[in-house]
VMD Tcl script that draws the C-alpha trace (Angstrom):
set ca {
  {90.66 41.68 8.75}
  {94.27 40.84 10.60}
  {93.32 43.30 13.53}
  {96.42 43.63 16.06}
  {95.75 46.48 18.48}
  {92.28 47.26 19.75}
  {92.16 51.22 21.12}
  {89.23 52.24 23.06}
  {87.23 54.98 24.41}
  {86.35 55.56 28.38}
  {83.48 57.12 28.99}
  {80.25 55.61 27.47}
  {82.67 52.52 26.03}
  {84.49 51.30 28.83}
  {82.30 52.55 31.41}
  {78.71 53.23 32.08}
  {79.15 56.56 32.83}
  {79.09 60.16 30.92}
  {81.81 62.48 30.27}
  {84.05 62.93 33.66}
  {84.83 66.02 32.97}
  {80.74 66.79 33.27}
  {81.05 64.34 36.14}
  {83.51 66.91 38.17}
  {81.69 69.38 37.26}
  {78.45 67.75 39.15}
  {80.76 66.95 41.89}
  {82.29 70.66 42.23}
  {78.69 72.38 41.60}
  {80.31 74.09 38.79}
  {77.56 72.82 35.88}
  {76.59 76.17 34.97}
  {79.97 77.41 34.14}
  {80.62 74.22 32.48}
  {77.66 74.63 30.20}
  {78.72 78.13 29.18}
  {82.07 77.21 28.19}
  {80.47 73.99 26.63}
  {78.11 76.04 24.31}
  {81.05 78.97 23.86}
  {83.12 75.94 22.55}
  {80.62 74.48 20.33}
  {79.56 78.10 19.41}
  {83.65 78.76 17.81}
  {84.02 81.11 20.71}
  {86.50 79.71 22.79}
  {89.45 77.33 21.48}
  {89.23 73.70 22.71}
  {92.44 74.75 24.62}
  {90.63 77.71 26.70}
  {87.87 75.55 27.02}
  {90.16 72.62 28.65}
  {91.56 75.67 30.99}
  {88.39 77.46 32.07}
  {87.01 74.14 33.06}
  {89.65 72.91 35.00}
  {90.31 76.66 36.62}
  {87.21 76.07 37.96}
  {88.09 73.36 40.11}
  {91.60 75.04 41.36}
  {91.86 74.30 44.85}
  {89.77 71.33 45.36}
  {91.44 68.05 46.80}
  {92.31 65.11 44.86}
  {90.97 63.31 46.94}
  {87.12 64.38 46.02}
  {88.07 63.63 42.38}
  {89.19 60.13 43.43}
  {85.48 60.06 44.90}
  {84.00 60.47 41.19}
  {86.88 57.86 39.80}
  {85.99 55.04 42.26}
  {82.82 55.04 42.00}
  {82.48 54.60 38.40}
  {81.32 51.53 37.16}
  {82.71 49.39 34.31}
  {80.76 48.41 31.23}
  {79.73 44.44 31.33}
  {82.39 42.75 30.11}
  {84.89 45.18 30.17}
  {87.15 43.18 31.97}
  {86.40 40.11 30.10}
  {86.58 41.35 26.37}
  {90.39 43.02 27.23}
  {91.30 39.76 29.01}
  {89.96 37.71 25.89}
  {91.69 40.44 23.34}
  {95.00 39.45 24.93}
  {94.74 35.95 24.91}
  {94.55 36.07 21.33}
  {97.68 37.86 21.11}
  {95.89 41.54 20.66}
  {97.10 44.63 22.28}
  {94.77 46.94 24.03}
  {95.13 50.77 24.17}
  {92.98 53.63 25.44}
  {92.24 56.96 24.05}
  {90.46 59.48 25.47}
  {89.48 62.62 25.90}
  {88.99 62.37 29.32}
  {91.25 62.73 32.39}
  {94.33 60.82 33.30}
  {93.14 60.27 37.20}
  {89.97 58.03 35.38}
  {91.52 56.48 32.49}
  {94.57 55.09 34.28}
  {92.87 53.74 36.95}
  {89.96 52.22 34.34}
  {93.11 50.81 31.96}
  {94.44 49.57 35.55}
  {90.98 47.78 36.47}
  {90.67 46.07 33.16}
  {94.49 45.48 32.01}
  {94.98 47.85 29.29}
  {98.32 48.00 27.79}
  {98.65 52.10 27.02}
  {97.07 55.10 28.01}
  {96.85 58.13 26.27}
  {94.61 61.20 27.77}
  {94.43 64.46 29.05}
  {96.23 65.05 32.56}
  {94.72 66.85 35.49}
  {97.54 68.61 37.23}
  {97.45 68.94 41.28}
  {100.06 69.16 43.43}
  {100.49 67.95 47.35}
  {96.51 66.90 46.61}
  {95.24 69.45 45.75}
  {94.45 70.58 41.76}
  {96.62 73.27 40.41}
  {93.19 74.68 37.95}
  {96.10 73.17 35.11}
  {95.46 70.77 32.45}
  {97.64 69.24 29.69}
  {95.42 68.83 26.60}
  {96.82 66.15 24.95}
  {93.98 64.78 23.22}
  {91.48 67.75 22.08}
  {87.68 67.13 21.27}
  {87.19 65.32 18.07}
  {90.90 65.45 17.90}
  {91.72 61.45 18.63}
  {92.36 61.37 14.64}
  {95.56 63.99 15.22}
  {97.19 61.48 17.83}
  {95.98 57.83 17.70}
  {99.23 57.88 15.39}
  {101.37 57.76 18.81}
  {99.52 54.51 19.98}
  {100.37 52.87 16.75}
  {103.75 54.23 16.95}
  {104.41 53.16 19.90}
  {103.63 49.45 19.56}
  {105.05 49.31 15.79}
  {101.30 48.33 14.67}
  {99.64 50.24 11.62}
  {96.71 51.67 11.65}
  {95.15 49.60 8.71}
  {95.60 46.89 11.53}
  {93.99 48.46 14.26}
  {90.65 48.71 15.50}
  {88.48 51.57 17.57}
  {85.85 51.43 19.86}
  {84.04 54.36 20.82}
  {80.62 55.90 21.40}
  {80.46 59.82 20.85}
  {80.39 62.13 18.35}
  {84.54 63.02 19.17}
  {85.16 59.55 18.42}
  {83.93 59.99 14.82}
  {87.11 61.67 13.46}
  {89.84 58.93 14.35}
  {86.83 56.04 13.00}
  {88.39 57.42 9.33}
  {91.63 56.43 10.14}
  {91.60 52.75 11.42}
  {91.27 49.87 9.84}
  {87.99 48.99 11.84}
  {85.84 51.10 13.27}
  {83.34 49.87 15.72}
  {79.94 52.45 17.34}
  {79.43 50.40 20.81}
  {75.89 51.62 21.84}
  {76.63 55.00 19.62}
  {75.17 58.00 21.42}
  {73.40 59.09 17.91}
  {72.87 58.31 14.30}
  {76.12 60.09 12.75}
  {78.01 57.96 14.88}
  {76.61 54.80 14.16}
  {76.73 55.96 10.18}
  {80.47 57.32 11.00}
  {81.58 53.58 11.81}
  {82.22 50.43 9.73}
  {80.60 48.14 12.53}
  {77.66 49.27 15.20}
  {77.46 47.18 18.07}
  {74.24 47.35 20.59}
  {74.30 45.18 23.42}
  {74.62 45.71 26.85}
  {78.34 43.46 27.02}
  {80.94 44.82 25.55}
  {82.37 41.70 24.53}
  {79.74 41.91 21.61}
  {82.47 43.35 19.81}
  {84.24 40.04 19.65}
  {82.94 38.72 16.64}
  {84.10 41.40 14.83}
  {87.48 41.63 15.79}
  {88.32 37.64 16.27}
  {87.13 35.46 14.18}
  {86.62 32.35 15.74}
  {83.81 34.49 17.30}
  {81.93 34.72 14.43}
  {79.39 32.69 13.94}
}
mol new
graphics top color blue
foreach p $ca { graphics top sphere $p radius 0.5 }
foreach p [lrange $ca 0 end-1] q [lrange $ca 1 end] { graphics top cylinder $p $q radius 0.2 }
display resetview
């Protein structure tokens, strides 16, 4: 398969950590409210936009500095930098498509050398969170926006691979040429992917993307 573009999830894929949304709830001690909104969304009681706005609203008035403490403490997945460099060395383009937040995705993208980032935008002014968020990537809605990355690079989805670990990645698995579940969070995610990689190092995906790495 002639893969020319590889798109990555962030939380649990390029990093060793869970959702940045939940980690901010822990930072700001809003986990009780966060769990309530989570349950309301999955019960169909609120929309994704309402869920995101309610979550971000809990953090209004907190400082960007506090957010960056979470961002800067985030550990990369083993092999993350190396796999991105190897892909680039072989002429492939890389991107992030995340249902997380720009403060995290942009930082991780910078650390590993990603070419393009598409994610949600946490609003702040003068270093203070406004309580607003621009919702660009809905939970489970990655398939609705992945074409923006494809169009940006003029690379068709059939020549695109997506690497992710969660249920919110399953929709995009269906529309790309190659879907890779990296240490999937459950069996449904594994079953939805073309390839499952269960390794402690992200470089385990390379044989499935670049032919010369195949045994």
